VOBA-1610 file (N, C-alpha, C; in pm, whole numbers, padded with zeros to 5 digits, always signed):
BEGIN
Met-01448+00857+01140Met-01444+00722+01084Met-01509+00637+01193Gly-01490+00662+01314Gly-01527+00587+01418Gly-01455+00432+01450Val-01439+00369+01358Val-01366+00228+01383Val-01210+00243+01363Glu-01135+00196+01461Glu-00987+00210+01432Glu-00932+00070+01401Leu-00872+00076+01283Leu-00834-00067+01227Leu-00681-00076+01255Arg-00655-00208+01288Arg-00520-00250+01330Arg-00424-00233+01207Gly-00320-00145+01225Gly-00220-00125+01136Gly-00248-00021+01054Gly-00348+00067+01072Gly-00341+00180+00978Gly-00410+00310+01051Pro-00412+00419+00985Pro-00389+00452+00836Pro-00252+00476+00827Thr-00185+00458+00696Thr-00071+00474+00642Thr-00023+00622+00695Gln+00089+00643+00758Gln+00135+00792+00794Gln+00158+00855+00664Asp+00127+00993+00677Asp+00140+01084+00566Asp+00267+01067+00487Glu+00383+01094+00570Glu+00498+01090+00529Glu+00547+00955+00482Ile+00506+00845+00535Ile+00511+00704+00447Ile+00441+00716+00312Leu+00325+00761+00310Leu+00229+00758+00205Leu+00306+00822+00088Ala+00354+00957+00119Ala+00433+01051+00017Ala+00530+00959-00035Ile+00625+00896+00039Ile+00743+00831-00017Ile+00702+00696-00101Ser+00595+00643-00051Ser+00546+00515-00114Ser+00476+00555-00256Leu+00416+00668-00257Leu+00342+00705-00384Leu+00457+00744-00494Ala+00562+00811-00434Ala+00679+00842-00512Ala+00751+00726-00580Lys+00769+00637-00483Lys+00838+00493-00535Lys+00747+00418-00635Met+00632+00432-00627Met+00524+00365-00723Met+00547+00426-00859Asp+00597+00561-00848Asp+00594+00625-01003Asp+00479+00641-01069Leu+00367+00679-00996Leu+00230+00674-01053Leu+00216+00760-01186Arg+00149+00715-01263Arg+00128+00819-01393Arg-00005+00813-01450Glu-00014+00917-01487Glu-00172+00945-01544Glu-00232+00832-01626Gly-00358+00786-01590Gly-00404+00683-01678Gly-00367+00546-01632Asp-00305+00524-01507Asp-00244+00404-01466Asp-00362+00305-01416Gln-00349+00183-01418Gln-00399+00093-01360Gln-00338+00032-01229Val-00415+00049-01106Val-00334+00040-00991Val-00395-00061-00900Ala-00340-00150-00804Ala-00378-00218-00709Ala-00329-00176-00571Asp-00434-00177-00483Asp-00402-00136-00332Asp-00426-00242-00271Ile-00348-00352-00210Ile-00370-00479-00181Ile-00355-00456-00017Gly-00457-00479+00057Gly-00461-00459+00199Gly-00480-00308+00225Cys-00585-00278+00169Cys-00618-00106+00142Cys-00651-00056+00285Gly-00686-00143+00382Gly-00733-00060+00515Gly-00832+00044+00513Thr-00782+00173+00549Thr-00879+00290+00554Thr-00899+00346+00416Gly-00838+00309+00289Gly-00826+00349+00194Gly-00758+00482+00150Lys-00670+00496+00239Lys-00588+00615+00224Lys-00481+00624+00093Val-00433+00487+00084Val-00351+00498-00029Val-00431+00488-00168Ala-00545+00422-00169Ala-00634+00407-00295Ala-00686+00539-00338Ile-00709+00633-00238Ile-00774+00745-00266Ile-00641+00848-00320Ala-00534+00835-00264Ala-00424+00915-00311Ala-00394+00868-00439Ala-00379+00746-00463Ala-00338+00690-00604Ala-00451+00740-00708Ala-00602+00737-00666Ala-00697+00779-00755Ala-00685+00910-00814Arg-00620+00999-00760Arg-00584+01140-00809Arg-00525+01130-00933Leu-00457+01048-00962Leu-00382+01021-01106Leu-00397+00911-01177Ala-00450+00804-01108Ala-00441+00670-01184Ala-00604+00680-01256Glu-00609+00603-01366Glu-00738+00601-01415Glu-00829+00496-01345Arg-00781+00402-01277Arg-00847+00288-01200Arg-00766+00254-01090Val-00821+00225-00963Val-00780+00170-00855Val-00845+00058-00806Ile-00787-00079-00796Ile-00846-00153-00729Ile-00807-00181-00596Ala-00869-00161-00510Ala-00836-00154-00355Ala-00917-00287-00292Val-00824-00346-00242Val-00864-00492-00189Val-00840-00480-00027Asp-00942-00567+00050Asp-00908-00578+00188Asp-00991-00707+00225Arg-00964-00796+00310Arg-01031-00913+00349Arg-01126-00886+00470Arg-01096-00775+00542Arg-01171-00743+00656Arg-01284-00647+00606Pro-01408-00710+00671Pro-01537-00612+00654Pro-01524-00498+00706Glu-01469-00485+00838Glu-01458-00333+00891Glu-01346-00244+00804Ala-01262-00298+00745Ala-01161-00231+00659Ala-01255-00177+00545Ile-01327-00255+00491Ile-01408-00248+00371Ile-01486-00111+00379Ala-01575-00118+00498Ala-01651-00013+00570Ala-01587+00111+00567Val-01471+00125+00642Val-01392+00234+00676Val-01346+00297+00525Ala-01307+00225+00443Ala-01266+00267+00308Ala-01361+00318+00221Arg-01481+00250+00230Arg-01599+00293+00151Arg-01633+00438+00174Asp-01647+00466+00333Asp-01679+00580+00375Asp-01586+00693+00332Ala-01458+00685+00333Ala-01345+00762+00315Ala-01322+00777+00171Ile-01357+00688+00078Ile-01366+00696-00056Ile-01484+00793-00110Arg-01584+00762-00039Arg-01714+00830-00090Arg-01683+00986-00054Glu-01650+01008+00086Glu-01600+01143+00123Glu-01502+01209+00041Ala-01397+01146+00009Ala-01307+01209-00097Ala-01349+01236-00246Gly-01483+01176-00266Gly-01539+01210-00387Gly-01455+01127-00515Cys-01405+01014-00478Cys-01332+00929-00572Cys-01419+00836-00640Thr-01439+00838-00779Thr-01524+00747-00845Thr-01441+00645-00948Asn-01320+00627-00931Asn-01235+00540-00998Asn-01186+00440-00908Asn-01247+00410-00788Asn-01190+00303-00701Asn-01285+00190-00692Asp-01228+00083-00738Asp-01311-00040-00710Asp-01272-00106-00590Leu-01369-00097-00496Leu-01345-00149-00357Leu-01394-00286-00336Ile-01294-00397-00315Ile-01322-00548-00305Ile-01306-00614-00179Glu-01419-00659-00112Glu-01383-00727+00017Glu-01346-00868-00035Gly-01235-00929+00013Gly-01202-01068-00030Gly-01043-01074-00022Glu-01008-01201-00041Glu-00863-01231-00038Glu-00804-01185-00156Ala-00679-01125-00139Ala-00590-01057-00246Ala-00564-01156-00362Val-00540-01259-00320Val-00490-01398-00427Val-00610-01400-00518Glu-00747-01411-00467Glu-00854-01444-00553Glu-00881-01335-00650Val-00878-01204-00573Val-00897-01111-00679Val-00792-01071-00797Leu-00659-01094-00756Leu-00559-01091-00845Leu-00573-01184-00954Glu-00607-01305-00940Glu-00622-01402-01027Glu-00737-01362-01144Ala-00834-01267-01101Ala-00925-01218-01221Ala-00872-01103-01269Val-00763-01033-01260Val-00702-00911-01292Val-00606-00956-01406Asp-00618-00891-01528Asp-00534-00905-01644Asp-00384-00845-01634Ser-00402-00709-01616Ser-00280-00627-01612Ser-00295-00513-01534Leu-00179-00472-01472Leu-00162-00375-01389Leu-00053-00266-01389Asp-00051-00152-01408Asp+00062-00073-01414Asp+00169-00081-01292Cys+00107-00061-01173Cys+00200-00073-01059Cys+00109-00108-00932Ala+00156-00144-00817Ala+00081-00190-00716Ala+00137-00141-00573Phe+00050-00130-00486Phe+00090-00093-00335Phe+00038-00220-00242Val+00127-00276-00160Val+00092-00389-00082Val+00118-00329+00064Gly+00002-00337+00143Gly+00005-00280+00265Gly-00019-00375+00381Gly-00052-00512+00316Gly-00085-00620+00407Gly+00002-00744+00373Ser+00037-00842+00457Ser+00129-00940+00416Ser+00070-01045+00434Arg-00050-01089+00431Arg-00116-01216+00416Arg-00083-01281+00293Asp-00046-01405+00258Asp-00024-01468+00142Asp+00079-01389+00062Leu+00177-01318+00123Leu+00255-01226+00055Leu+00340-01273-00061Glu+00390-01392-00058Glu+00458-01453-00148Glu+00383-01474-00283Arg+00263-01529-00267Arg+00162-01563-00376Arg+00112-01439-00419Val+00091-01341-00356Val+00038-01196-00374Val+00156-01144-00486Leu+00287-01162-00455Leu+00396-01094-00536Leu+00407-01174-00664Glu+00397-01311-00647Glu+00400-01379-00747Glu+00281-01349-00868Leu+00163-01333-00805Leu+00047-01284-00903Leu+00087-01163-00984Leu+00113-01070-00874Leu+00135-00932-00926Leu+00270-00924-01049Ser+00358-01032-01020Ser+00465-01018-01106Ser+00439-01058-01249Ser+00342-01126-01268Ser+00280-01164-01400Ser+00186-01070-01450Arg+00149-00960-01375Arg+00039-00864-01439Arg+00113-00728-01423Leu+00215-00693-01362Leu+00257-00570-01352Leu+00346-00533-01455Arg+00309-00415-01527Arg+00397-00342-01639Arg+00521-00268-01544Arg+00512-00226-01432Arg+00613-00142-01361Arg+00667-00214-01232Asp+00618-00139-01131Asp+00672-00145-01000Asp+00577-00179-00895Val+00617-00250-00786Val+00543-00272-00660Val+00600-00239-00566Val+00531-00163-00460Val+00582-00103-00347Val+00505-00175-00225Ile+00593-00219-00126Ile+00535-00295-00008Ile+00589-00202+00111Asn+00485-00195+00201Asn+00500-00116+00343Asn+00536-00247+00439Ala+00610-00248+00509Ala+00639-00334+00612Ala+00676-00293+00743Val+00657-00339+00861Val+00696-00315+00998Val+00774-00405+01057Leu+00739-00538+01011Leu+00798-00647+01069Leu+00945-00679+00986Leu+01038-00716+01065Leu+01163-00776+01007Leu+01118-00899+00914Glu+01045-00974+00972Glu+01019-01103+00871Glu+00954-01078+00753Thr+00849-00968+00757Thr+00795-00938+00633Thr+00888-00883+00520Leu+00988-00788+00581Leu+01079-00730+00497Leu+01172-00849+00435His+01209-00943+00517His+01304-01056+00452His+01227-01141+00351Arg+01109-01173+00385Arg+01028-01229+00286Arg+00986-01157+00154Ala+00930-01026+00170Ala+00933-00960+00036Ala+01086-00926-00031Val+01175-00929+00031Val+01289-00892-00044Val+01326-01038-00125Ala+01316-01133-00055Ala+01358-01279-00106Ala+01274-01314-00235Arg+01137-01280-00204Arg+01050-01305-00309Arg+01054-01238-00429Leu+01085-01106-00420Leu+01077-01010-00536Leu+01208-01046-00607Arg+01325-01066-00551Arg+01447-01104-00631Arg+01423-01235-00694Gly+01359-01333-00616Gly+01340-01467-00684Gly+01253-01444-00801Leu+01168-01341-00820Leu+01089-01300-00927Leu+01152-01224-01043Gly+01280-01191-01008Gly+01346-01133-01105Gly+01331-00959-01106Phe+01291-00909-00991Phe+01270-00757-00979Phe+01410-00710-00909Ala+01429-00574-00946Ala+01543-00524-00882Ala+01479-00472-00750Val+01550-00482-00641Val+01475-00438-00523Val+01557-00339-00444Glu+01489-00234-00393Glu+01522-00139-00304Glu+01469-00139-00179Val+01531-00111-00082Val+01459-00098+00069Val+01497+00045+00121Val+01416+00108+00170Val+01413+00240+00252Val+01364+00215+00373His+01430+00269+00489His+01386+00234+00605His+01343+00386+00662Val+01225+00412+00714Val+01190+00548+00716Val+01146+00550+00876Gln+01214+00654+00954Gln+01157+00668+01092Gln+01112+00795+01096Val+00968+00817+01132Val+00900+00964+01136Val+00894+00978+01282Ser+00928+01103+01316Ser+00904+01166+01442Ser+00815+01286+01427Arg+00716+01307+01517Arg+00619+01425+01522Arg+00625+01494+01662Ser+00630+01635+01620Ser+00638+01730+01759Ser+00489+01715+01834Arg+00522+01714+01956Arg+00433+01736+02058Arg+00449+01818+02179Pro+00346+01880+02234Pro+00386+01992+02345Pro+00451+01896+02461Leu+00536+01966+02536Leu+00597+01903+02630Leu+00673+02027+02736Ala+00620+02069+02852Ala+00672+02143+02938Ala+00681+02291+02883Gly+00590+02324+02789Gly+00603+02477+02740Gly+00681+02465+02609Gly+00731+02349+02568Gly+00813+02338+02445Gly+00751+02240+02353Leu+00853+02179+02265Leu+00808+02079+02188Leu+00920+01976+02188Met+00857+01853+02174Met+00950+01733+02196Met+00914+01664+02052Leu+01017+01580+02025Leu+00993+01483+01894Leu+00943+01348+01956Glu+00822+01297+01907Glu+00775+01163+01944Glu+00788+01087+01823Pro+00872+00960+01845Pro+00896+00873+01736Pro+00779+00786+01704Gln+00750+00769+01583Gln+00644+00686+01537Gln+00711+00557+01487Asn+00628+00439+01460Asn+00690+00298+01438Asn+00764+00326+01325Pro+00868+00272+01301Pro+00953+00283+01180Pro+00889+00198+01078Val+00920+00212+00942Val+00853+00151+00831Val+00940+00115+00715Phe+00946-00021+00662Phe+01037-00052+00538Phe+00954-00015+00440Ile+00999+00056+00334Ile+00932+00075+00206Ile+01020-00002+00114Ile+00972-00099+00070Ile+01048-00198-00040Ile+00974-00191-00169Thr+01080-00146-00270Thr+01020-00139-00398Thr+01089-00257-00494Gly+00985-00320-00555Gly+01039-00422-00658Gly+01018-00343-00801Arg+01132-00324-00876Arg+01112-00257-01013Arg+01144-00363-01106Arg+01074-00344-01225Arg+01097-00434-01331Arg+01242-00397-01393Thr+01310-00504-01449Thr+01432-00476-01483Thr+01439-00501-01647
//
């Protein structure tokens, strides 16, 4: 890829849990907000009928475009722009993933009027966790928060040690 994006890519373990929480189904219409490297969009595209992947950063779009092309995905609509503007033009979605927190409250508000099922948000900041939970509750979603701490092995002194990665909050808003 060559370009290193701030905040990405989503760790494999976090991706697996996030996808499980999204409860993806064959034929789904999915949004990936703050798509970054495209990793979530690519994984979702394996089951979904259509994935709308949005990021405001041109460098993220370039990285995601290459990754999507390399993965052979043809059902990803990759859009450079503000999530709020993109979501205003979308009629309905089955589920969504939010990996970025710019305009989070407005993004969640727009998603709530378009979602048939669930939204999953990944957050590393306590402030983002608080904002997401408060807004989801205010919109009538049932909220679940999972705190995940991943550690990976690496060699040390002829053995293996576990090196912790940044912890992530996986916030799920479910329709009630």
